[in-house]
C-alpha positions as CSV (number, residue, x, y, z in Angstrom):
1,X,142.4,13.9,-122.4
2,X,144.3,11.6,-120.0
3,X,147.6,12.4,-121.7
4,X,147.0,16.1,-121.5
5,X,146.2,15.7,-117.8
6,X,149.5,13.7,-117.4
7,X,151.5,16.4,-119.1
8,X,150.0,19.0,-116.8
9,X,150.8,17.1,-113.6
10,X,154.3,16.2,-114.8
11,X,154.9,19.9,-115.8
12,X,154.2,20.9,-112.2
13,X,155.5,18.0,-110.1
14,X,157.4,15.6,-112.3
15,X,161.1,15.0,-112.9
16,X,162.7,14.0,-116.1
17,X,166.0,12.2,-115.2
18,X,169.0,11.0,-117.1
19,X,170.3,7.5,-116.4
20,X,173.3,7.1,-114.1
21,X,176.8,6.7,-115.7
22,X,176.6,3.0,-115.1
23,X,173.3,2.7,-117.0
24,X,172.9,5.6,-119.5
25,X,170.1,3.6,-121.3
26,X,167.9,4.1,-118.2
27,X,166.3,7.6,-118.3
28,X,163.4,8.0,-115.9
29,X,160.2,10.0,-115.3
30,X,159.5,10.3,-111.6
31,X,156.5,11.7,-109.8
32,X,156.6,12.3,-106.0
33,X,153.6,13.7,-104.2
34,X,151.9,13.4,-100.8
35,X,148.5,12.8,-102.5
36,X,148.4,9.0,-102.9
37,X,145.3,9.0,-105.1
38,X,147.0,11.3,-107.6
39,X,150.1,9.2,-107.7
40,X,148.1,6.1,-108.1
41,X,146.4,7.6,-111.1
42,X,149.7,8.4,-112.7
43,X,151.0,5.0,-111.8
44,X,148.1,3.5,-113.7
45,X,149.1,5.4,-116.8
46,X,152.8,4.4,-116.4
47,X,151.7,0.8,-115.5
48,X,154.1,0.9,-112.6
49,X,153.8,0.5,-108.9
50,X,153.4,3.2,-106.2
51,X,156.1,3.3,-103.5
52,X,155.5,4.9,-100.1
53,X,158.6,6.8,-98.8
54,X,159.6,7.5,-95.3
55,X,159.1,11.1,-94.0
56,X,162.4,12.8,-93.3
57,X,161.1,14.6,-90.2
58,X,158.2,13.8,-87.8
59,X,156.1,16.7,-89.0
60,X,156.5,15.9,-92.7
61,X,153.8,14.2,-94.6
62,X,154.6,10.8,-96.2
63,X,155.3,11.1,-99.9
64,X,154.4,8.5,-102.5
65,X,156.4,7.9,-105.7
66,X,155.8,6.3,-109.0
67,X,158.6,5.9,-111.6
68,X,158.9,4.7,-115.2
69,X,162.5,3.9,-116.4
70,X,164.3,2.8,-119.5
71,X,163.0,2.7,-123.1
72,X,159.4,3.2,-121.9
73,X,160.4,6.5,-120.2
74,X,162.3,7.6,-123.3
75,X,159.3,7.0,-125.5
76,X,156.9,8.7,-123.1
77,X,159.2,11.8,-122.9
78,X,159.4,12.1,-126.6
79,X,155.6,11.8,-127.0
80,X,154.9,14.4,-124.3
81,X,157.4,17.0,-125.6
82,X,154.8,19.0,-127.6
83,X,152.8,19.7,-124.5
84,X,155.7,20.7,-122.2
85,X,157.5,24.0,-121.5
86,X,160.9,24.8,-122.9
87,X,162.4,24.2,-119.4
88,X,161.0,20.7,-119.3
89,X,162.1,20.1,-122.9
90,X,165.7,21.0,-122.0
91,X,165.5,18.5,-119.1
92,X,164.3,15.8,-121.5
93,X,167.1,16.6,-124.0
94,X,169.6,16.1,-121.2
95,X,167.9,13.0,-120.0
96,X,168.0,11.4,-123.5
97,X,171.5,12.7,-124.6
98,X,173.2,9.4,-123.6
99,X,170.2,7.2,-124.1
100,X,171.0,4.4,-126.7
101,X,174.8,5.1,-126.6
102,X,175.5,1.7,-125.2
103,X,174.2,-1.6,-126.4
104,X,171.7,-3.3,-124.1
105,X,172.8,-6.5,-122.5
106,X,169.4,-8.1,-122.9
107,X,166.3,-7.2,-124.8
108,X,163.0,-7.2,-123.0
109,X,159.6,-7.5,-124.6
110,X,158.4,-3.9,-125.3
111,X,155.3,-2.9,-123.3
112,X,152.8,-0.8,-125.1
113,X,152.4,2.6,-123.3
114,X,149.5,5.0,-123.2
115,X,151.5,7.5,-125.3
116,X,152.5,5.0,-128.1
117,X,150.9,5.8,-131.4
118,X,149.6,9.2,-130.3
119,X,150.5,12.6,-131.8
120,X,150.0,15.3,-129.2
121,X,149.9,18.9,-130.5
122,X,149.1,21.8,-128.2
123,X,148.2,24.3,-130.9
124,X,145.4,22.0,-132.2
125,X,144.2,20.7,-128.8
126,X,140.5,20.7,-128.1
127,X,139.2,23.0,-125.3
128,X,138.4,19.9,-123.1
129,X,142.0,18.7,-123.6
130,X,143.4,22.1,-122.5
131,X,141.2,22.0,-119.4
132,X,142.5,18.5,-118.6
133,X,146.1,19.9,-118.9
134,X,145.2,22.8,-116.7
135,X,143.7,20.5,-114.1
136,X,146.9,18.4,-114.0
137,X,149.0,21.5,-113.6
138,X,146.7,22.9,-110.8
139,X,146.8,19.6,-109.0
140,X,150.4,20.1,-108.4
141,X,150.9,23.9,-108.5
142,X,147.5,25.5,-108.0
143,X,145.6,26.6,-104.9
144,X,141.8,26.8,-104.3
145,X,141.0,29.1,-101.5
146,X,138.9,31.9,-100.1
147,X,139.2,35.7,-99.6
148,X,137.3,36.9,-96.6
149,X,136.1,40.5,-96.6
150,X,133.8,41.7,-93.8
151,X,130.7,39.4,-94.1
152,X,131.5,38.0,-97.5
153,X,133.8,35.2,-98.8
154,X,135.0,34.9,-102.4
155,X,136.6,31.8,-104.0
156,X,140.1,32.3,-105.3
157,X,141.9,30.1,-107.9
158,X,145.7,30.8,-108.2
159,X,148.7,29.2,-109.9
160,X,152.2,30.4,-108.9
161,X,155.4,29.0,-110.5
162,X,158.9,30.1,-111.4
163,X,158.1,29.2,-115.1
164,X,156.6,32.3,-116.7
165,X,155.7,30.4,-119.9
166,X,153.5,27.9,-118.1
167,X,151.8,30.5,-115.9
168,X,151.0,32.6,-119.0
169,X,149.6,29.5,-120.7
170,X,147.4,28.7,-117.7
171,X,146.4,32.4,-117.4
172,X,145.3,32.4,-121.0
173,X,143.0,29.4,-120.5
174,X,141.6,31.0,-117.3
175,X,141.1,34.4,-119.0
176,X,143.5,36.2,-116.7
177,X,144.3,39.7,-117.9
178,X,147.6,40.1,-116.2
179,X,150.4,37.9,-114.9
180,X,151.9,39.2,-111.6
181,X,155.5,38.9,-110.5
182,X,156.5,38.1,-106.9
183,X,160.1,39.0,-106.1
184,X,162.0,36.7,-103.8
185,X,162.8,37.6,-100.2
186,X,166.2,36.0,-100.5
187,X,168.8,36.4,-103.2
188,X,169.1,32.7,-103.9
189,X,165.4,32.3,-104.6
190,X,163.8,32.8,-108.0
191,X,161.1,35.2,-109.1
192,X,157.7,33.6,-109.2
193,X,154.8,34.4,-111.6
194,X,151.1,34.4,-110.5
195,X,147.9,34.0,-112.4
196,X,144.8,34.5,-110.3
197,X,141.0,34.8,-110.6
198,X,138.4,35.3,-107.9
199,X,134.7,35.6,-107.3
200,X,132.2,34.3,-109.9
201,X,134.8,33.3,-112.5
202,X,136.8,31.4,-109.9
203,X,133.7,29.6,-108.8
204,X,132.8,28.6,-112.3
205,X,136.3,27.3,-113.0
206,X,136.3,25.3,-109.8
207,X,133.1,23.6,-110.8
208,X,134.5,22.9,-114.2
209,X,137.8,21.5,-112.9
210,X,136.4,19.5,-110.0
211,X,135.8,16.3,-111.9
212,X,139.5,16.1,-112.8
213,X,141.0,16.7,-109.4
214,X,142.3,14.6,-106.6
215,X,140.6,14.1,-103.2
216,X,142.5,16.9,-101.4
217,X,141.8,19.5,-104.2
218,X,138.1,18.4,-104.4
219,X,137.8,19.0,-100.6
220,X,139.4,22.5,-101.0
221,X,137.0,23.3,-103.9
222,X,133.9,22.2,-102.0
223,X,135.0,24.3,-99.0
224,X,135.5,27.4,-101.1
225,X,132.2,26.9,-103.0
226,X,130.2,26.2,-99.8
227,X,131.3,29.5,-98.2
228,X,130.6,31.5,-101.4
229,X,127.4,33.5,-101.4
230,X,127.6,35.9,-104.3
231,X,126.3,39.5,-103.6
232,X,126.2,40.4,-107.3
233,X,123.4,39.2,-109.6
234,X,124.7,37.0,-112.4
235,X,121.6,37.2,-114.6
236,X,120.3,40.8,-114.1
237,X,116.6,41.3,-115.0
238,X,115.6,44.1,-117.3
239,X,112.8,45.3,-115.1
240,X,111.8,45.3,-111.4
241,X,110.8,41.8,-110.0
242,X,108.0,43.2,-107.9
243,X,104.7,42.0,-109.3
244,X,103.0,44.7,-111.5
245,X,106.1,47.0,-111.6
246,X,107.5,47.6,-115.1
247,X,110.2,50.1,-114.2
248,X,113.8,49.4,-115.2
249,X,116.1,47.5,-112.9
250,X,118.3,49.4,-110.5
251,X,119.7,47.0,-107.9
252,X,119.0,43.7,-106.3
253,X,116.3,43.0,-108.9
254,X,114.4,46.1,-107.8
255,X,113.6,49.4,-109.5
256,X,114.8,52.6,-107.8
257,X,111.6,53.2,-105.9
258,X,111.2,49.6,-104.6
259,X,114.9,49.5,-103.8
260,X,114.7,52.6,-101.6
261,X,111.6,51.2,-99.9
262,X,113.5,48.0,-99.1
263,X,116.5,50.0,-98.0
264,X,114.6,52.3,-95.6
265,X,112.7,49.4,-94.1
266,X,116.0,47.6,-93.3
267,X,117.6,50.9,-91.9
268,X,114.6,51.4,-89.5
269,X,114.6,47.8,-88.4
270,X,111.2,47.0,-90.0
271,X,110.3,43.9,-91.9
272,X,110.9,44.7,-95.6
273,X,107.7,45.2,-97.6
274,X,109.4,44.0,-100.8
275,X,111.8,41.1,-101.3
276,X,114.9,41.6,-103.5
277,X,116.6,38.8,-105.4
278,X,119.6,38.8,-103.0
């Protein structure tokens, strides 16, 4: 599942770079993010170091970068291709176009990578592997927030990207019925595509994804779940929950008669004589 998570995070935040003209044998995979714990996790897979960059402006966050170069990057790119979008595959093709066209001056001992000896296929991936990929993508491109309506708050899980193919794939995993378009405010900007769920489904997915996420995302998920107090019953009883009542359920776990009793008591400011489920 680690490699599926890696493919997801690189799909959202990574770069697949060709080697410079002076060193065409040196393609690179680069991941810059402000979440140092996430970059450290990717660096552990790359078996490379994490470099802290200098913020360009005073109000900017410091970014952290990990990079794998050369033959190792080329092998990793080729291994991850089946899990990536067509846009990323084109980037990899450009990055590898000149790889191997010049003889290497010295041969280093090959380091075994996490992707070596693996065959990754999206179509036959297990559900847990697809969830790991989704977690990686949402780590970079997702948002975990709240919608506040009057006295209630609902969790919202959203992914928004310019790549319709990837948003559609994420939406399929999440069970989203429709992908929305957001048209740009400026001519030079691209159209973005949105997959979004809210309420109970979003809360369930947040709980499922939380073990895969970085510290910042976990904090956002915990905040959204802590503020969520569902007003709809998830497991609706067949009959009234009042002891001795066998009438069919109407609302809040009560039959029509007991619901009206509870409703009138509240409307008149009296202590309710029956207790609903919510």
